[in-house]
Rosetta silent file (secondary structure, phi, psi, omega in degrees, C-alpha in Angstrom):
SEQUENCE: XXXXXXXXXXXXXXXXXXXXXXXXXXXXXXXXXXXXXXXXXXXXXXXXXXXXXXXXXXXXXXXXXXXXXXXXXXXXXXXXXXXXXXXXXXXXXXXXXXXXXXXXXXXXXXXXXXXXXXXXXXXXXXXXXXXXXXXXXXXXXXXXXXXXXXXXXXXXXXXXXXXXXXXXXXXXXXXXXXXXXXXXXXXXXXXXXXXXXXXXXXXXXXXXXXXXXXXXXXXXXXXXXXXXXXXXXXXXXXXXXXXXXXXXX
SCORE:     score description
SCORE:     0.000 S_00000001
   1 L     0.000  -35.495  179.916   -7.138  -15.066  -10.142 S_00000001
   2 H   -60.042  -43.763  179.916   -3.766  -14.282  -11.717 S_00000001
   3 H   -67.148  -35.647  177.235   -4.025  -10.638  -10.695 S_00000001
   4 H   -63.784  -39.874  176.867   -5.038  -11.634   -7.174 S_00000001
   5 H   -62.853  -40.998 -179.193   -1.934  -13.815   -6.885 S_00000001
   6 H   -65.869  -48.149 -178.674    0.251  -10.931   -8.051 S_00000001
   7 H   -63.286  -49.366 -179.753   -1.241   -8.361   -5.663 S_00000001
   8 H   -64.651  -37.951  179.252   -1.210  -10.687   -2.666 S_00000001
   9 H   -62.191  -43.868  179.914    2.279  -11.945   -3.482 S_00000001
  10 H   -66.289  -40.319  177.688    3.774   -8.455   -3.533 S_00000001
  11 H   -62.199  -42.288 -179.276    2.104   -7.504   -0.263 S_00000001
  12 H   -69.289  -34.556 -176.543    3.422  -10.632    1.405 S_00000001
  13 H   -75.696  -49.324 -170.869    6.949  -10.255    0.047 S_00000001
  14 H  -121.958    8.887  176.729    7.759   -6.585    0.657 S_00000001
  15 L    73.115   18.892 -179.723    4.965   -5.202    2.838 S_00000001
  16 L   173.316 -179.649  176.400    3.517   -3.059    0.061 S_00000001
  17 L    98.480  -43.192  178.477    3.270   -2.638   -3.668 S_00000001
  18 H   -62.175  -27.861 -177.818    0.313   -4.891   -4.299 S_00000001
  19 H   -65.895  -36.025 -178.908   -1.935   -1.980   -3.416 S_00000001
  20 H   -83.540   -6.407  174.150   -0.832    0.190   -6.343 S_00000001
  21 H   -96.935  -17.589 -174.725   -1.341   -2.719   -8.738 S_00000001
  22 H   -64.209  -44.639 -178.345   -4.810   -3.605   -7.467 S_00000001
  23 H   -63.084  -52.759  177.906   -6.644   -0.702   -9.128 S_00000001
  24 H   -62.500  -32.381  177.877   -5.179   -1.179  -12.644 S_00000001
  25 H   -64.910  -41.818  179.800   -5.628   -4.954  -12.278 S_00000001
  26 H   -71.419  -36.187 -178.750   -9.313   -4.522  -11.427 S_00000001
  27 H   -72.956  -52.382 -172.967   -9.869   -1.894  -14.141 S_00000001
  28 H   -94.491  -28.141 -179.682   -7.984   -3.518  -17.041 S_00000001
  29 H   -86.217  -45.750 -177.844   -7.781   -7.158  -15.949 S_00000001
  30 H   -91.708  -26.866  179.335  -11.231   -7.716  -14.458 S_00000001
  31 L    93.033   18.434  178.726  -13.024   -4.965  -16.403 S_00000001
  32 L   -76.694  148.624  169.138  -14.423   -2.957  -13.479 S_00000001
  33 L   -69.252  157.823 -176.347  -15.152    0.763  -13.864 S_00000001
  34 H   -60.557  -34.836 -179.042  -12.835    2.963  -11.806 S_00000001
  35 H   -62.673  -30.160  177.495  -15.670    3.887   -9.413 S_00000001
  36 H   -89.243  -31.993 -176.336  -16.001    0.210   -8.465 S_00000001
  37 H   -66.949  -36.492 -176.364  -12.297   -0.651   -8.649 S_00000001
  38 H   -64.885  -54.567  177.486  -11.222    1.870   -5.984 S_00000001
  39 H   -65.495  -33.310  178.221  -13.386    0.574   -3.078 S_00000001
  40 H   -64.396  -41.002 -179.922  -12.850   -3.016   -4.251 S_00000001
  41 H   -63.843  -36.263  178.641   -9.069   -2.551   -4.213 S_00000001
  42 H   -64.914  -38.477  177.475   -9.232   -1.252   -0.644 S_00000001
  43 H   -66.775  -44.783  179.343  -11.098   -4.379    0.426 S_00000001
  44 H   -61.009  -49.878 -176.130   -8.640   -6.652   -1.399 S_00000001
  45 H   -66.875  -41.785  179.971   -5.566   -4.888   -0.042 S_00000001
  46 H   -62.547  -46.389 -179.750   -6.843   -4.637    3.523 S_00000001
  47 H   -66.817  -41.958 -179.296   -7.729   -8.336    3.763 S_00000001
  48 H   -65.679  -39.509  179.510   -4.510   -9.449    2.046 S_00000001
  49 H   -66.262  -37.362  178.244   -2.353   -7.260    4.298 S_00000001
  50 H   -62.061  -40.848  178.831   -4.035   -8.678    7.410 S_00000001
  51 H   -71.886  -41.389 -179.790   -3.148  -12.198    6.290 S_00000001
  52 H   -64.699  -22.495 -179.567    0.379  -11.214    5.176 S_00000001
  53 H   -70.078  -27.162 -174.732    0.982   -9.754    8.633 S_00000001
  54 H   -58.193  -50.209  179.249    0.730  -13.150   10.323 S_00000001
  55 L   -67.066  -16.205 -177.888    4.149  -14.554    9.236 S_00000001
  56 L   -88.878  -10.040 -174.976    5.751  -11.209   10.167 S_00000001
  57 H   -60.951  -34.009  179.936    4.552  -11.188   13.779 S_00000001
  58 H   -66.698  -29.652  179.869    7.614  -13.118   14.951 S_00000001
  59 H   -82.523   -8.695  175.910    9.902  -10.451   13.497 S_00000001
  60 L    87.069  161.127  174.172    8.013   -7.793   15.410 S_00000001
  61 L  -159.240  158.840 -178.918    6.359   -4.518   14.529 S_00000001
  62 L   -94.797   98.420 -175.870    5.817   -1.178   16.225 S_00000001
  63 H   -66.017  -34.678 -178.821    2.142   -1.201   17.127 S_00000001
  64 H   -64.168  -47.869  177.519    2.202    2.344   18.524 S_00000001
  65 H   -62.590  -39.803  179.857    3.532    3.854   15.296 S_00000001
  66 H   -60.787  -42.243 -179.321    1.120    1.722   13.286 S_00000001
  67 H   -70.012  -39.730  179.916   -1.845    3.037   15.272 S_00000001
  68 H   -64.341  -52.187 -178.334   -0.689    6.679   15.104 S_00000001
  69 H   -67.457  -40.935 -179.358   -0.020    6.646   11.367 S_00000001
  70 H   -66.289  -43.160 -179.878   -3.014    4.441   10.630 S_00000001
  71 H   -66.016  -42.549  177.661   -5.472    6.498   12.688 S_00000001
  72 H   -62.238  -43.875  179.256   -4.265    9.772   11.165 S_00000001
  73 H   -65.141  -35.519  178.656   -4.470    8.276    7.697 S_00000001
  74 H   -62.259  -32.741  178.667   -7.943    6.931    8.341 S_00000001
  75 H   -74.609  -48.328 -176.602   -9.146   10.481    9.013 S_00000001
  76 H   -73.188  -12.301  175.646   -7.454   12.148    6.045 S_00000001
  77 H   -60.709  -30.952  178.892   -8.694    9.387    3.736 S_00000001
  78 H   -64.756  -38.146  177.574  -12.041   11.195    3.768 S_00000001
  79 H   -64.776  -40.410  177.537  -10.407   14.318    2.315 S_00000001
  80 H   -62.664  -37.164  179.188   -8.850   12.211   -0.424 S_00000001
  81 H   -65.902  -39.347  178.487  -12.240   10.720   -1.210 S_00000001
  82 H   -62.888  -41.893  178.057  -13.798   14.182   -1.585 S_00000001
  83 H   -67.039  -37.986  179.000  -11.084   15.192   -4.056 S_00000001
  84 H   -55.405  -39.022 -176.468  -11.537   11.870   -5.868 S_00000001
  85 L   -76.861  -10.787  179.157  -15.178   12.733   -6.611 S_00000001
  86 L   -97.272   -6.299 -177.069  -14.194   16.064   -8.160 S_00000001
  87 L  -109.316  151.074  178.365  -11.735   14.617  -10.712 S_00000001
  88 L   -84.360  169.364 -173.720  -12.452   12.726  -13.915 S_00000001
  89 H   -62.133  -42.294 -178.103  -11.226    9.191  -14.598 S_00000001
  90 H   -62.339  -43.636  179.690   -8.414   10.198  -16.972 S_00000001
  91 H   -61.112  -44.807  179.797   -6.936   12.651  -14.468 S_00000001
  92 H   -61.638  -42.651 -179.191   -7.007   10.062  -11.696 S_00000001
  93 H   -65.713  -38.370  178.677   -5.320    7.422  -13.855 S_00000001
  94 H   -66.430  -44.330  177.082   -2.546    9.831  -14.892 S_00000001
  95 H   -60.794  -43.029  179.466   -1.953   10.847  -11.268 S_00000001
  96 H   -58.547  -46.930 -179.273   -1.983    7.181  -10.301 S_00000001
  97 H   -64.394  -39.626  179.977    0.629    6.342  -12.968 S_00000001
  98 H   -62.384  -41.559  179.118    2.847    9.261  -11.929 S_00000001
  99 H   -67.498  -36.864  177.169    2.867    8.076   -8.318 S_00000001
 100 H   -62.038  -42.046  179.332    3.657    4.544   -9.470 S_00000001
 101 H   -64.096  -44.673  177.702    6.671    5.801  -11.440 S_00000001
 102 H   -61.007  -40.103  178.614    7.936    7.780   -8.448 S_00000001
 103 H   -64.289  -41.825  179.176    7.486    4.722   -6.248 S_00000001
 104 H   -62.675  -44.025  177.766    9.421    2.575   -8.706 S_00000001
 105 H   -61.429  -42.084 -178.958   12.301    5.054   -8.841 S_00000001
 106 H   -62.652  -34.183 -179.434   12.325    5.231   -5.050 S_00000001
 107 H   -68.284  -22.001  177.308   12.623    1.462   -4.782 S_00000001
 108 H   -80.477  -18.214 -177.025   15.896    1.586   -6.750 S_00000001
 109 L   -79.896  145.105 -178.059   17.434    4.035   -4.296 S_00000001
 110 L   -67.729  149.752  177.525   19.488    2.648   -1.393 S_00000001
 111 L  -128.360  155.009  174.742   17.982    2.557    2.084 S_00000001
 112 L  -107.173  131.751 -172.841   19.426    2.264    5.560 S_00000001
 113 L  -116.520    3.920 -175.701   17.693   -0.259    7.756 S_00000001
 114 L   -89.114  -68.024  179.195   19.548   -0.207   11.060 S_00000001
 115 L  -134.978  170.961  179.635   18.851    3.058   12.876 S_00000001
 116 L  -151.148 -167.427 -174.686   17.573    6.503   12.010 S_00000001
 117 L   -66.971  -19.654 -177.750   16.905    9.976   13.317 S_00000001
 118 L  -134.582    8.485  178.494   14.152    8.830   15.649 S_00000001
 119 E  -127.369  118.304 -175.037   14.587    5.081   16.144 S_00000001
 120 L   -78.877  157.042  174.488   17.368    3.820   18.399 S_00000001
 121 L   -62.124  -25.026  178.694   19.434    0.700   17.892 S_00000001
 122 L   -82.374   13.352  174.327   18.024   -0.397   21.237 S_00000001
 123 L    67.732   26.818  174.732   14.555   -0.584   19.618 S_00000001
 124 L  -112.681  145.460 -176.061   13.175    2.457   21.489 S_00000001
 125 E   -96.596  133.670  174.058   11.452    5.378   19.769 S_00000001
 126 L   -85.902   90.492 -168.001   12.465    8.989   20.417 S_00000001
 127 H   -65.392  -30.216 -179.622    8.887   10.255   20.516 S_00000001
 128 H   -61.360  -35.422 -179.891    9.703   13.968   20.695 S_00000001
 129 H   -90.455  -30.125 -172.143   11.329   13.754   17.257 S_00000001
 130 H   -85.845  -32.185 -173.240    9.205   10.967   15.806 S_00000001
 131 H   -59.237  -47.709  177.804    5.659   12.025   16.646 S_00000001
 132 H   -60.709  -37.943  179.758    5.487   15.001   14.215 S_00000001
 133 H   -68.043  -39.378  179.518    7.020   12.860   11.456 S_00000001
 134 H   -65.222  -42.152  179.139    4.623    9.998   12.167 S_00000001
 135 H   -64.602  -42.418  179.241    1.616   12.331   12.055 S_00000001
 136 H   -63.766  -40.193  177.693    2.798   13.914    8.780 S_00000001
 137 H   -61.488  -43.429  179.419    3.318   10.461    7.262 S_00000001
 138 H   -62.864  -40.280  179.683   -0.203    9.462    8.261 S_00000001
 139 H   -61.094  -49.356 -176.776   -1.711   12.607    6.719 S_00000001
 140 H   -66.174  -48.842 -176.952   -0.020   12.081    3.324 S_00000001
 141 H   -66.007  -40.606  179.424   -0.580    8.334    3.099 S_00000001
 142 H   -63.341  -42.171  178.856   -4.191    8.572    4.259 S_00000001
 143 H   -60.393  -44.759  179.407   -5.030   11.239    1.692 S_00000001
 144 H   -66.197  -31.019  177.278   -3.590    9.094   -1.126 S_00000001
 145 H   -61.634  -47.190  179.229   -5.541    6.107    0.184 S_00000001
 146 H   -70.581  -36.337 -176.621   -8.842    7.941   -0.241 S_00000001
 147 H   -71.160  -43.979 -170.126   -7.847    9.616   -3.506 S_00000001
 148 H  -116.368   -3.740  178.601   -6.486    6.625   -5.393 S_00000001
 149 L    73.798   34.689  178.866   -7.730    3.556   -3.559 S_00000001
 150 L  -116.483  151.688  178.211   -4.298    2.362   -2.424 S_00000001
 151 L   -76.132  -19.766  174.025   -3.207    1.072    0.955 S_00000001
 152 L    93.361    4.835 -177.093   -0.078    3.207    0.816 S_00000001
 153 H   -59.756  -31.868 -179.346    2.570    0.546    1.469 S_00000001
 154 H   -68.683  -16.707  173.091    4.767    1.811   -1.359 S_00000001
 155 H  -100.219  -33.351 -174.332    5.067    5.085    0.597 S_00000001
 156 H   -67.584  -46.010 -177.485    4.945    3.687    4.119 S_00000001
 157 H   -59.840  -50.079  175.408    7.959    1.360    3.913 S_00000001
 158 H   -60.793  -37.123  179.885   10.366    4.092    2.689 S_00000001
 159 H   -64.860  -41.940 -179.205    8.900    6.524    5.244 S_00000001
 160 H   -67.573  -37.812 -177.528    9.374    4.075    8.103 S_00000001
 161 H   -82.301  -41.836 -175.321   12.947    3.213    7.140 S_00000001
 162 H   -89.581  -46.559 -175.602   14.231    6.609    5.966 S_00000001
 163 H   -81.774  -45.756 -176.793   12.148    9.164    7.850 S_00000001
 164 L   -96.238  -18.579  173.605   11.452    7.285   11.075 S_00000001
 165 L    81.223   23.289  176.465   14.489    4.975   11.006 S_00000001
 166 L   -72.717  144.099  170.653   12.880    1.586   11.665 S_00000001
 167 L   -60.996  152.369 -173.223   14.873   -1.521   10.767 S_00000001
 168 H   -58.325  -40.091 -178.771   13.533   -3.158    7.609 S_00000001
 169 H   -60.477  -41.689  177.725   12.108   -6.188    9.410 S_00000001
 170 H   -72.469  -35.003 -177.615   10.025   -3.947   11.666 S_00000001
 171 H   -63.249  -40.778 -178.514    9.126   -1.617    8.799 S_00000001
 172 H   -63.601  -49.629  179.960    7.525   -4.404    6.743 S_00000001
 173 H   -64.181  -42.679  178.502    5.329   -5.636    9.581 S_00000001
 174 H   -64.130  -38.818  177.811    4.415   -2.125   10.701 S_00000001
 175 H   -60.507  -44.287 -179.536    3.600   -1.179    7.106 S_00000001
 176 H   -63.142  -39.819  178.156    1.185   -4.075    6.754 S_00000001
 177 H   -64.019  -41.005  178.988   -0.591   -3.092    9.981 S_00000001
 178 H   -65.980  -40.038  179.422   -0.920    0.511    8.754 S_00000001
 179 H   -60.660  -41.306  178.269   -2.219   -0.654    5.364 S_00000001
 180 H   -59.515  -47.449 -179.214   -4.971   -2.635    7.090 S_00000001
 181 H   -64.098  -46.922 -178.626   -6.055    0.439    9.085 S_00000001
 182 H   -64.781  -39.510 -179.639   -5.831    2.802    6.101 S_00000001
 183 H   -64.682  -39.343  177.148   -7.674    0.423    3.800 S_00000001
 184 H   -63.639  -44.444  179.070  -10.513    0.095    6.288 S_00000001
 185 H   -63.343  -42.496  179.043  -10.743    3.876    6.611 S_00000001
 186 H   -65.019  -40.446 -179.883  -10.643    4.352    2.857 S_00000001
 187 H   -66.059  -43.307  179.288  -13.293    1.693    2.241 S_00000001
 188 H   -62.724  -36.260 -178.992  -15.631    3.168    4.857 S_00000001
 189 H   -66.575  -18.161  179.408  -15.188    6.617    3.306 S_00000001
 190 L   -95.517   -2.901 -173.739  -16.568    5.226    0.020 S_00000001
 191 H   -61.573  -29.959 -179.026  -19.656    3.602    1.563 S_00000001
 192 H   -71.727  -16.051 -177.428  -21.880    6.576    0.756 S_00000001
 193 H  -142.701   49.557 -170.872  -21.176    6.212   -2.954 S_00000001
 194 L   -93.748  142.734  179.382  -20.164    2.571   -3.321 S_00000001
 195 L  -146.761   88.316 -171.049  -20.505    0.483   -6.457 S_00000001
 196 L  -113.079  135.067  171.020  -18.797   -2.892   -5.999 S_00000001
 197 L   -85.820   92.620 -169.570  -18.812   -5.982   -8.198 S_00000001
 198 H   -65.702  -35.169 -178.532  -18.975   -8.351   -5.238 S_00000001
 199 H   -61.532  -54.587 -179.886  -18.515  -11.596   -7.181 S_00000001
 200 H   -67.061  -34.289 -179.847  -15.219  -10.585   -8.800 S_00000001
 201 H   -65.255  -42.392  179.861  -14.094   -8.739   -5.670 S_00000001
 202 H   -64.904  -44.974  178.288  -14.532  -11.807   -3.453 S_00000001
 203 H   -60.751  -45.993  179.387  -12.644  -14.069   -5.887 S_00000001
 204 H   -60.453  -43.406 -176.635   -9.852  -11.486   -6.186 S_00000001
 205 H   -67.033  -46.423 -179.302   -9.677  -11.054   -2.398 S_00000001
 206 H   -62.140  -42.847  179.069   -9.554  -14.770   -1.529 S_00000001
 207 H   -63.477  -44.707 -179.514   -6.838  -15.384   -4.122 S_00000001
 208 H   -64.771  -37.702  179.099   -4.792  -12.412   -2.909 S_00000001
 209 H   -64.007  -43.305  179.263   -5.103  -13.525    0.731 S_00000001
 210 H   -64.247  -43.477 -179.676   -3.788  -17.002   -0.059 S_00000001
 211 H   -66.121  -38.829 -178.308   -0.895  -15.603   -2.084 S_00000001
 212 H   -66.512  -35.610  178.453    0.011  -13.039    0.582 S_00000001
 213 H   -65.980  -46.181  179.522    0.233  -15.717    3.280 S_00000001
 214 H   -67.191  -42.644 -178.918    2.565  -17.905    1.210 S_00000001
 215 H   -67.177  -33.043  177.908    4.631  -14.959   -0.004 S_00000001
 216 H   -61.961  -37.214  176.566    4.983  -13.645    3.537 S_00000001
 217 H   -71.273  -42.244 -179.565    6.686  -16.873    4.523 S_00000001
 218 H   -67.864  -37.152 -175.068    8.870  -16.909    1.410 S_00000001
 219 H   -61.356  -22.412 -179.459    9.832  -13.230    1.721 S_00000001
 220 L   -71.461  -16.545 -176.310   11.756  -13.851    4.925 S_00000001
 221 L  -111.168   -4.478 -178.680   14.363  -15.898    3.030 S_00000001
 222 L   -96.852  148.947  178.924   14.790  -13.871   -0.198 S_00000001
 223 L   -61.218  131.330 -178.222   17.296  -10.990   -0.673 S_00000001
 224 H   -63.067  -40.452 -177.277   15.595   -7.676    0.015 S_00000001
 225 H   -62.269  -43.181 -179.612   17.468   -5.855   -2.765 S_00000001
 226 H   -64.438  -40.531  179.093   16.363   -8.319   -5.449 S_00000001
 227 H   -64.020  -44.104 -178.544   12.736   -8.077   -4.352 S_00000001
 228 H   -64.292  -44.931 -177.396   12.771   -4.276   -4.390 S_00000001
 229 H   -68.096  -40.507  177.193   14.381   -3.978   -7.820 S_00000001
 230 H   -63.246  -40.683  177.980   12.073   -6.550   -9.380 S_00000001
 231 H   -64.674  -41.068 -178.781    9.070   -4.789   -7.890 S_00000001
 232 H   -61.559  -43.082  179.231   10.280   -1.395   -9.137 S_00000001
 233 H   -63.067  -45.076 -179.925   10.566   -2.628  -12.724 S_00000001
 234 H   -61.466  -43.683 -178.845    7.097   -4.176  -12.600 S_00000001
 235 H   -61.227  -43.831 -177.573    5.539   -1.017  -11.169 S_00000001
 236 H   -70.444  -32.005  175.022    7.001    1.219  -13.877 S_00000001
 237 H   -65.744  -44.358  178.729    5.870   -1.155  -16.630 S_00000001
 238 H   -64.797  -37.665  178.524    2.328   -1.136  -15.256 S_00000001
 239 H   -61.296  -42.190  177.364    2.479    2.675  -14.951 S_00000001
 240 H   -61.253  -40.900  178.919    3.340    2.961  -18.637 S_00000001
 241 H   -64.882  -40.640  179.415    0.401    0.727  -19.523 S_00000001
 242 H   -62.800  -42.331  179.587   -1.952    2.810  -17.358 S_00000001
 243 H   -61.538  -44.397  178.682   -0.850    6.032  -19.066 S_00000001
 244 H   -60.597  -45.888 -179.366   -1.478    4.547  -22.521 S_00000001
 245 H   -65.651  -35.646 -179.450   -4.908    3.316  -21.469 S_00000001
 246 H   -61.684  -37.988 -177.664   -5.793    6.653  -19.855 S_00000001
 247 L   -88.672   -0.637  173.856   -5.312    8.534  -23.119 S_00000001
 248 L   -96.577   -6.861 -179.477   -7.222    5.909  -25.075 S_00000001
 249 L   -67.810    0.000    0.000  -10.381    6.513  -22.990 S_00000001
């Protein structure tokens, strides 16, 4: 339950992050094998993100971008799943830890949340410039979703704010919507070779959903910078633990 609270809390607070903690939490905290942890994490993250999205609806989100990036990612998740089945557990865990470290470093870097190269201050999207970037974002995030069992929020939020130029409030809500779509696509892509511990997965999911709803309400009143830096430190600590465990297998 503790791990479910942590994963759901991070998703509710910053629109991502809980997804890259779900797999190590299920593997090392709950004791699932990696083959079961990946599809289980997608179920946990997808359900938690759907609940965390509710308090963000008032702040708005870009449904069109969410559908474009989410649909593209849902397709490329299958390619990630195929690669996943060709790699051994140690390789996957090392890759997972490396991405976590990069995500943590990225969270320390400053971001601009007002306007960008393809999002106007008047809240309109310049589709000629944004569509190729949105499609590319969906391809990368979707592939990682299938490969590593993550919803991709730790990549989506920076992509939406820096690459597409969405304001932070819109980026968080849009990220959660994309995570739901990507998680569903990733979970479906694993159905042909699924091995889920349903009892632990359901407990983890319900706990994460409750935490994400409460954290989503709380996140609207906390400083964004403090949340990002705290999350970055936590991610890099977990990445170090994953690396140690990977080489002890």
